[in-house]
C-alpha positions as CSV (number, residue, x, y, z in Angstrom):
1,M,1.9,4.3,5.5
2,P,-1.7,4.6,4.5
3,R,-4.4,3.2,6.8
4,V,-6.6,0.8,4.8
5,L,-10.0,-0.6,5.6
6,L,-10.8,-3.8,3.7
7,I,-14.4,-4.9,3.5
8,E,-14.4,-8.4,2.0
9,D,-16.6,-11.4,2.9
10,D,-14.3,-14.2,1.5
11,P,-12.0,-15.2,4.3
12,S,-9.2,-16.4,2.1
13,V,-9.2,-13.2,0.1
14,R,-9.5,-11.0,3.2
15,E,-6.7,-12.7,5.0
16,G,-4.4,-12.8,1.9
17,V,-4.9,-9.1,1.1
18,E,-4.5,-8.1,4.8
19,L,-1.3,-10.1,5.2
20,G,0.2,-8.8,2.0
21,L,-0.5,-5.1,2.8
22,R,0.7,-5.5,6.4
23,R,4.0,-6.9,5.2
24,R,4.4,-3.8,3.1
25,G,3.8,-1.6,6.2
26,H,0.2,-0.7,5.8
27,V,-2.1,-0.4,8.8
28,V,-5.1,-2.6,7.9
29,R,-8.5,-3.1,9.5
30,T,-10.9,-5.7,8.0
31,A,-14.6,-6.4,8.0
32,A,-16.6,-9.2,6.6
33,T,-19.9,-7.3,5.9
34,G,-21.0,-3.9,4.7
35,E,-22.6,-3.1,8.0
36,A,-19.5,-4.0,10.0
37,G,-17.4,-2.1,7.6
38,L,-19.4,1.1,8.0
39,A,-19.1,0.8,11.8
40,A,-15.3,0.3,11.5
41,L,-15.1,3.3,9.1
42,R,-16.2,5.6,11.9
43,E,-13.8,4.2,14.4
44,F,-10.8,3.4,12.3
45,R,-10.8,6.5,10.1
46,P,-8.9,5.0,7.2
47,D,-7.1,6.8,4.4
48,L,-8.6,4.5,1.8
49,L,-11.4,1.9,1.5
50,L,-10.9,-1.4,-0.3
51,L,-14.5,-2.6,-0.9
52,D,-15.7,-5.9,-2.3
53,L,-18.5,-5.4,-4.7
54,M,-20.4,-8.6,-3.9
55,L,-21.1,-8.6,-0.2
56,P,-23.9,-10.4,1.8
57,G,-26.6,-8.2,3.1
58,M,-25.6,-4.6,2.2
59,N,-23.6,-5.0,-1.0
60,G,-20.6,-3.0,-2.1
61,V,-22.6,-0.5,-4.2
62,Q,-24.9,0.3,-1.2
63,V,-21.8,0.7,1.0
64,C,-20.2,3.0,-1.5
65,R,-23.3,5.2,-1.8
66,R,-23.6,5.4,2.0
67,V,-20.0,6.5,2.3
68,R,-20.4,9.1,-0.4
69,E,-23.3,10.7,1.5
70,D,-20.9,12.5,3.7
71,S,-17.3,11.5,2.8
72,Q,-14.9,11.8,-0.1
73,L,-12.8,8.9,1.2
74,P,-10.9,7.2,-1.7
75,I,-12.6,4.0,-2.6
76,I,-11.3,1.1,-4.7
77,M,-13.7,-1.7,-5.5
78,L,-12.7,-5.3,-5.6
79,T,-14.7,-7.5,-8.0
80,A,-14.4,-11.0,-9.5
81,R,-16.5,-9.9,-12.4
82,G,-14.5,-7.3,-14.3
83,D,-16.7,-7.1,-17.4
84,D,-19.9,-7.0,-15.5
85,F,-22.5,-4.2,-15.5
86,D,-22.1,-4.1,-11.7
87,V,-18.7,-2.5,-12.2
88,V,-20.4,0.5,-13.9
89,I,-22.9,0.7,-11.1
90,G,-20.2,0.8,-8.6
91,L,-18.3,3.5,-10.4
92,E,-21.4,5.5,-10.8
93,A,-21.9,5.2,-7.0
94,G,-18.7,6.9,-6.4
95,A,-15.8,4.4,-6.5
96,D,-12.5,5.9,-7.7
97,D,-11.1,2.7,-9.3
98,Y,-11.6,-1.0,-9.3
99,I,-9.4,-4.2,-9.2
100,V,-10.5,-7.6,-10.6
101,K,-9.8,-10.5,-8.2
102,P,-7.6,-12.4,-7.8
103,A,-4.9,-9.7,-7.8
104,R,-1.3,-9.7,-6.5
105,T,-0.6,-7.6,-3.5
106,E,1.9,-5.4,-5.4
107,V,-0.9,-4.6,-7.9
108,I,-3.3,-3.6,-5.1
109,E,-0.6,-1.5,-3.4
110,A,0.2,0.3,-6.7
111,R,-3.5,1.2,-7.2
112,I,-3.7,2.4,-3.6
113,R,-0.7,4.7,-4.1
114,A,-2.1,5.9,-7.4
115,V,-5.5,6.8,-6.0
116,L,-3.9,8.6,-3.0
117,R,-1.6,10.6,-5.3
118,R,-4.6,12.0,-7.0
119,M,-5.2,14.3,-4.0
120,E,-1.7,15.7,-4.2
121,A,-1.5,19.3,-5.4
122,P,-0.1,19.7,-8.9
123,G,3.1,21.7,-9.6
124,S,3.3,25.4,-9.0
125,G,3.5,28.2,-11.5
126,R,-0.3,28.6,-11.9
127,P,-2.6,31.1,-10.2
128,A,-3.6,30.1,-6.7
129,V,-7.3,30.3,-7.8
130,E,-8.5,30.0,-11.4
131,F,-12.0,31.0,-12.5
132,H,-13.8,29.2,-15.3
133,G,-17.3,30.5,-15.7
134,D,-19.0,29.9,-12.3
135,L,-16.2,27.6,-11.2
136,A,-13.4,28.6,-8.9
137,V,-10.5,26.1,-9.0
138,D,-8.0,26.3,-6.1
139,R,-5.1,24.1,-7.1
140,A,-3.1,24.7,-4.0
141,G,-6.0,24.1,-1.6
142,L,-7.5,21.3,-3.7
143,T,-11.0,22.9,-3.5
144,I,-13.6,23.5,-6.2
145,A,-16.4,26.0,-5.7
146,K,-19.4,26.8,-7.9
147,S,-21.0,30.2,-7.5
148,G,-19.2,30.5,-4.2
149,V,-20.4,27.1,-2.9
150,R,-17.7,24.5,-2.3
151,L,-18.2,21.2,-4.0
152,A,-17.4,17.8,-2.5
153,L,-15.4,15.9,-5.1
154,A,-14.1,12.3,-4.8
155,P,-10.3,12.0,-5.5
156,S,-10.8,10.8,-9.1
157,E,-13.3,13.6,-9.8
158,M,-10.9,16.2,-8.4
159,R,-7.9,15.0,-10.3
160,L,-9.9,14.7,-13.6
161,L,-11.2,18.3,-13.3
162,L,-7.7,19.6,-12.4
163,H,-6.3,17.9,-15.4
164,L,-9.0,19.2,-17.8
165,T,-8.9,22.7,-16.6
166,A,-5.1,22.9,-16.9
167,A,-5.5,22.8,-20.6
168,P,-8.9,24.4,-21.6
169,E,-10.1,23.4,-25.1
170,Q,-7.5,20.7,-25.4
171,V,-9.1,17.3,-26.4
172,F,-8.0,14.3,-24.3
173,S,-8.7,10.8,-25.4
174,R,-10.0,8.3,-22.8
175,Q,-6.7,6.5,-22.9
176,Q,-4.8,9.7,-22.2
177,L,-7.0,10.5,-19.2
178,L,-6.5,6.9,-17.9
179,E,-2.8,7.4,-18.1
180,H,-2.7,10.9,-16.5
181,V,-5.5,10.7,-14.0
182,W,-5.7,7.0,-13.1
183,E,-2.1,6.2,-13.9
184,H,-3.1,3.1,-15.9
185,S,-0.3,2.7,-18.4
186,Y,-1.9,-0.2,-20.2
187,H,-4.9,-0.1,-22.5
188,G,-7.3,0.5,-19.7
189,D,-11.0,0.5,-19.1
190,S,-12.8,3.6,-20.5
191,R,-15.7,2.9,-18.1
192,L,-13.6,4.5,-15.4
193,V,-13.4,7.8,-17.4
194,D,-17.0,7.8,-18.6
195,A,-18.4,7.1,-15.1
196,C,-16.2,9.8,-13.5
197,V,-17.2,12.3,-16.2
198,R,-20.9,11.6,-15.5
199,R,-20.5,12.1,-11.8
200,L,-18.5,15.3,-12.3
201,R,-21.1,16.7,-14.6
202,N,-23.8,16.0,-12.1
203,K,-21.9,18.2,-9.6
204,I,-20.6,21.1,-11.8
205,E,-23.0,21.5,-14.6
206,D,-26.3,23.3,-14.5
207,T,-27.7,20.9,-17.0
208,P,-25.6,17.7,-17.0
209,S,-27.3,16.4,-20.3
210,S,-26.2,19.6,-22.0
211,P,-22.8,20.3,-20.5
212,R,-21.2,23.7,-20.5
213,Y,-17.9,22.7,-19.0
214,I,-16.9,19.1,-19.8
215,Q,-17.8,18.5,-23.4
216,T,-17.7,15.3,-25.4
217,L,-16.2,15.1,-28.8
218,R,-17.5,11.9,-30.2
219,G,-14.8,9.6,-31.5
220,F,-12.1,11.7,-29.8
221,G,-12.7,12.2,-26.1
222,Y,-13.3,15.0,-23.7
223,R,-12.3,18.7,-23.3
224,F,-13.0,21.5,-20.9
225,G,-14.8,24.4,-22.5
226,P,-15.2,26.6,-24.4
227,L,-17.4,28.3,-21.9
């Protein structure tokens, strides 16, 4: 089962989530502050980070940015303010998904599994390495290189790029991308998609404000190309 690090300052939430995940077989380590969480991260080496957005001292956004400096560890934010601007800031900082508290353990576990599945290789039948302009997409090895330099992509960024490049020039609505990339079957939050697109553009585009690869079709969604 996945190893999960939970950084949450509310004792009742921390204990409830930890107990629920342990009962389902997860190996869980907890921390009450961002600083303690970063220390535990190096020692525990989790498969996924559950990160409270509103932490004392170093907040969740700062922790997320620190992790993203040298790691593409899957990150799910926990927030009590689902419609807040802070959620967007957290997503821009590199979080792969977020959950609004309070949430049932089965919901949290389902999101954990969905995020981890994003790093699984898609089905076979395609070339081992595809070339799109300056980008080399290795679906089997789950690596992306630009002009020969390997890019560090978070799980949601990798999955989104793999999905878009699988059907160049096809337009995908935000809802379609939520369903296929984030596995949100309900009418989900388009902020997940938009924030991930912005992060991805900053990594693969020469000029993110004038994208060559991931293009926006206003009123419809996004497509990859034409190059």
